[in-house]
C-alpha positions, 0 to 999 in steps of 0.5 A: 499500499502506498501511503501520503507523507501525511499518512506517515506522520500521523502513524508516527504520532499515533504509534508513539502514544501506543494507538493499536495498528487497527485503531490507526487504519480505522482513524486513516480510513485504510484497509486493516489487513494490508496496513498490518501486513506493511507493519509486519515487513520491516523494509517498509517506510511505514513499518520503520516509522511505526516501530521507531516512534513505539520504541521512542516512547518505550525508551522514554517511559523506561528511562522514567522508571529507572529514575523512579527506581533510583530514587527508591520507588518500589513500583519503579523497582518492580518494573525495572526488574521486569524490564531487565528480565525481559531484556535478558530473555530477548538476547 
């Protein structure tokens, strides 16, 4: 599927706030199945933009969790421990 620059920008903004791909497709009034297939193909521009913005928000959240853990927040410590386990499992 071909995407306009405006659609690509909107997809990035929506991915940054963790909108589901089906909701993004509904908002842009595009075919859900085609959009999801394009996201799975990491060589497409739309997939790269979507995953970059999703990861950028994840980075911000995890950095805040790390700071909370450093300040002694029990929830921050718990989240950081879970993040470390997830990271180790993915290595």
